[in-house]
C-alpha positions in Angstrom: -17.0 -58.7 6.8 -13.3 -59.0 7.4 -12.1 -62.0 9.4 -9.2 -60.3 11.1 -7.9 -56.9 12.0 -5.4 -57.2 9.1 -8.2 -57.6 6.6 -10.0 -54.4 7.7 -9.7 -51.5 5.4 -7.0 -49.0 6.6 -8.0 -45.4 7.1 -6.1 -43.1 5.0 -5.0 -39.7 6.2 -6.2 -36.9 4.1 -3.5 -34.7 2.6 -3.1 -31.4 4.3 -3.8 -28.2 2.2 -0.3 -27.1 3.4 1.4 -30.2 1.9 3.7 -29.2 -1.0 2.0 -31.3 -3.8 2.9 -29.6 -7.0 6.5 -29.9 -8.5 7.7 -26.8 -10.3 10.8 -26.8 -12.4 12.2 -23.8 -14.3 15.1 -23.8 -16.7 16.9 -20.5 -16.8 20.1 -18.8 -18.0 21.5 -15.3 -17.6 23.4 -12.6 -19.5 25.6 -10.7 -17.1 29.1 -9.3 -16.5 29.3 -8.3 -12.8 26.4 -9.9 -10.8 24.0 -12.6 -12.1 20.2 -12.2 -12.4 17.9 -13.0 -9.5 14.3 -14.0 -9.6 11.5 -15.2 -7.4 8.6 -17.6 -8.0 5.0 -16.9 -7.2 2.3 -19.4 -7.4 -1.3 -18.1 -7.3 0.1 -14.8 -5.9 2.3 -16.3 -3.0 5.9 -16.4 -3.1 7.3 -19.9 -3.1 10.9 -20.4 -1.8 13.3 -17.7 -1.7 15.2 -15.5 -4.1 17.0 -17.5 -6.7 20.3 -16.5 -8.3 21.0 -17.7 -11.8 24.7 -18.9 -12.0 24.4 -20.2 -15.6 25.8 -18.0 -18.2 23.8 -17.8 -21.5 26.9 -16.4 -23.4 28.7 -19.7 -22.5 25.6 -21.9 -23.6 24.9 -22.9 -19.9 21.5 -23.6 -18.4 20.4 -24.5 -14.9 17.2 -26.0 -13.7 15.7 -25.0 -10.3 13.2 -27.3 -8.8 10.7 -26.4 -5.9 7.5 -27.6 -4.6 4.3 -25.6 -3.9 1.0 -26.2 -2.1 -1.7 -25.8 -4.9 -4.3 -28.5 -3.9 -5.7 -31.2 -6.0 -6.5 -29.0 -9.0 -3.0 -27.4 -9.3 -2.0 -23.8 -9.7 -4.0 -21.3 -11.6 -0.9 -19.1 -12.5 2.7 -19.2 -12.0 4.9 -16.1 -12.1 8.6 -15.7 -12.6 9.5 -12.3 -11.3 12.9 -10.9 -12.5 14.0 -8.6 -9.6 17.4 -7.1 -10.3 17.5 -5.9 -13.9 20.3 -3.7 -15.1 20.0 -1.9 -18.5 22.8 -0.5 -20.4 23.7 0.6 -23.9 26.4 -2.0 -23.9 25.7 -5.8 -24.0 28.8 -6.2 -21.8 27.1 -4.6 -18.8 23.5 -5.4 -19.4 21.8 -8.1 -17.2 19.0 -10.2 -18.5 17.2 -13.3 -17.3 16.4 -16.0 -19.9 13.7 -18.5 -19.3 13.8 -21.8 -21.5 10.7 -23.3 -20.0 8.5 -23.9 -16.9 7.3 -27.4 -16.0 4.4 -28.0 -13.6 4.1 -31.6 -12.6 5.8 -32.6 -15.9 3.7 -30.5 -18.2 5.8 -28.0 -20.2 5.0 -24.4 -20.6 7.1 -22.1 -23.0 7.7 -18.4 -22.3 6.0 -17.7 -25.7 2.8 -18.9 -24.2 3.0 -16.5 -21.2 2.5 -12.8 -20.7 5.5 -10.5 -20.0 4.3 -7.9 -17.5 7.3 -5.4 -17.6 7.7 -3.0 -14.8 6.6 0.5 -16.0 6.1 -0.6 -19.5 3.2 -2.1 -21.4 2.5 -5.8 -21.1 3.7 -7.8 -24.1 3.5 -11.5 -25.2 6.1 -13.6 -23.4 9.5 -14.2 -24.7 12.7 -16.1 -23.6 14.8 -13.1 -22.8 13.5 -11.0 -20.0 15.4 -7.8 -20.7 13.4 -5.6 -18.4 12.4 -6.2 -14.8 9.0 -7.6 -14.4 7.0 -10.8 -14.3 6.5 -13.6 -16.8 2.9 -14.9 -16.1 2.0 -18.3 -17.1 -1.8 -18.9 -16.9 -1.7 -22.7 -16.2 -5.5 -23.5 -16.0 -6.4 -21.3 -19.0 -3.7 -23.0 -21.0 -4.7 -26.5 -19.9 -8.4 -26.1 -20.3 -11.2 -26.2 -17.7 -11.5 -29.9 -16.8 -8.4 -31.1 -18.5 -5.8 -33.1 -16.6 -2.0 -32.7 -16.9 -1.7 -35.8 -19.0 -4.4 -34.6 -21.4 -2.8 -31.2 -21.7 0.7 -32.5 -22.4 -0.5 -35.1 -25.0 -2.3 -32.1 -26.8 0.6 -29.9 -26.8 2.9 -32.5 -28.2 0.3 -33.4 -30.9 -0.1 -29.8 -31.7 3.6 -29.2 -32.1 4.1 -32.3 -34.3 1.3 -31.3 -36.5 3.0 -28.0 -37.2 6.4 -29.6 -37.9 9.9 -29.1 -36.5 9.8 -25.3 -36.9 7.0 -25.1 -34.3 9.6 -26.0 -31.6 11.8 -23.1 -32.6 11.5 -20.0 -30.4 9.7 -17.0 -32.1 12.8 -14.7 -32.2 14.9 -17.3 -34.1 12.5 -17.7 -37.1 12.7 -15.6 -40.3 10.4 -15.0 -43.0 10.6 -17.4 -45.9 12.1 -16.1 -49.1 10.1 -16.2 -52.3 11.7 -19.3 -53.6 11.3 -21.0 -50.2 7.7 -20.2 -49.9 6.8 -21.2 -53.5 4.7 -24.4 -53.7 6.9 -27.1 -55.4 3.9 -28.8 -56.9 2.6 -25.8 -58.7 5.7 -24.0 -59.6 
């Protein structure tokens, strides 16, 4: 039994469901000539924040990070979507507008666009890619990627270990890899 009021356990106030408890960071760039790409973020189907304008220019090797917070509860989000809303397509790269997504971080865990689904407006859904050349949504299935009962730290450690086991080429985006030539693919021990 406590001797004084200062020794008594203090009541903690439960965190409100509406308290922003999940930190989201998205690293983006744009290809554009007249006006920059714009996007919005959706967490579990609800828009978080406003419309974001990408001022970094990919052709000048610029990237920018946009950080926001969302109310997701103690288990975190189920899915996060990056919706590219002002696509302009053209036959010339000089007038085409594209959004590039380098990565999404959810409470410090990194998700790559190659692990997402790209739901393109009016076109079939494809596997995610860094360059969003069509309007639509890059959909990250956070809980499916992490595993049912897995925490953020477990997920991050598993992703790093998996990438390291595949070697440095596992960290290179799919669109930059090329098939090995016959001489490169030959086993040095047996040839």
